C-alpha positions as CSV (number, residue, x, y, z in Angstrom):
1,X,-8.3,-80.9,14.3
2,X,-8.4,-84.5,13.1
3,X,-6.2,-87.2,14.6
4,X,-6.8,-90.9,14.7
5,X,-5.7,-93.6,17.1
6,X,-2.9,-94.7,14.9
7,X,-1.4,-91.2,15.0
8,X,-1.6,-91.2,18.8
9,X,-0.2,-94.7,19.1
10,X,2.6,-93.7,16.8
11,X,3.5,-90.7,19.0
12,X,3.4,-92.8,22.1
13,X,5.6,-95.5,20.5
14,X,8.1,-92.9,19.4
15,X,8.3,-91.3,22.8
16,X,8.7,-94.7,24.5
17,X,11.4,-95.9,22.1
18,X,13.1,-92.6,21.3
19,X,13.0,-93.6,17.6
20,X,10.6,-92.8,14.8
21,X,11.6,-96.0,13.0
22,X,10.8,-98.1,16.1
23,X,7.6,-96.3,16.7
24,X,6.6,-96.8,13.1
25,X,7.3,-100.5,13.4
26,X,5.1,-100.8,16.5
27,X,2.1,-99.5,14.5
28,X,3.0,-101.2,11.2
29,X,3.9,-98.1,9.3
30,X,6.8,-97.3,7.0
31,X,9.2,-94.7,8.2
32,X,8.0,-92.3,5.5
33,X,4.4,-92.7,6.4
34,X,5.2,-92.3,10.1
35,X,7.2,-89.1,9.5
36,X,4.3,-87.7,7.4
37,X,1.8,-88.5,10.1
38,X,3.9,-86.9,12.8
39,X,4.4,-83.8,10.6
40,X,0.6,-83.7,10.1
41,X,0.0,-83.9,13.8
42,X,2.4,-81.1,14.5
43,X,0.9,-78.9,11.7
44,X,-2.7,-79.4,12.9
45,X,-1.9,-78.9,16.6
46,X,0.4,-76.0,15.8
47,X,3.1,-77.3,18.1
48,X,6.4,-79.2,17.8
49,X,6.0,-82.6,19.3
50,X,9.4,-84.1,18.7
51,X,13.0,-82.9,18.4
52,X,14.6,-85.0,15.7
53,X,18.3,-85.7,15.8
54,X,21.0,-88.1,14.7
55,X,20.4,-90.2,17.9
56,X,16.6,-90.4,17.5
57,X,13.6,-88.4,18.5
58,X,13.2,-86.6,21.8
59,X,9.7,-85.5,23.0
60,X,9.1,-81.9,23.7
61,X,7.4,-81.1,27.1
62,X,4.2,-80.4,25.2
63,X,4.2,-83.8,23.5
64,X,4.2,-85.7,26.8
65,X,0.8,-84.3,27.6
66,X,-0.6,-84.2,24.0
67,X,-2.3,-87.7,23.9
68,X,-4.1,-87.2,27.2
69,X,-5.2,-83.7,26.4
70,X,-6.5,-84.8,23.0
71,X,-8.4,-87.8,24.5
72,X,-10.0,-85.6,27.2
73,X,-11.0,-83.0,24.5
74,X,-12.5,-85.8,22.4
75,X,-14.5,-87.2,25.3
76,X,-16.0,-83.8,26.1
77,X,-17.1,-83.4,22.4
78,X,-18.6,-86.9,22.3
79,X,-20.5,-86.3,25.6
80,X,-21.8,-83.0,24.3
81,X,-23.0,-84.5,21.1
82,X,-24.7,-87.3,22.9
83,X,-26.5,-84.9,25.2
84,X,-27.6,-82.8,22.3
85,X,-29.1,-85.8,20.5
86,X,-31.1,-86.8,23.6
87,X,-32.9,-83.4,23.7
């Protein structure tokens, strides 16, 4: 899986504001680009992160833990790579 910090900041912004448009503005993306990035996150992770509706976007239970889980996973990989290089 490949995610970058912009993707994660976007997801957090959407969850905080309840709006894809507002979340996109927080990370300086167009609505189209934000929607594409969220769709990519969902596809790569194999989970639905947001329920989209007329009144905005609502996070799924899984999406509330997703950024933390991803960061913990990334940290484990980085530590493992560092330890392998030292051998």
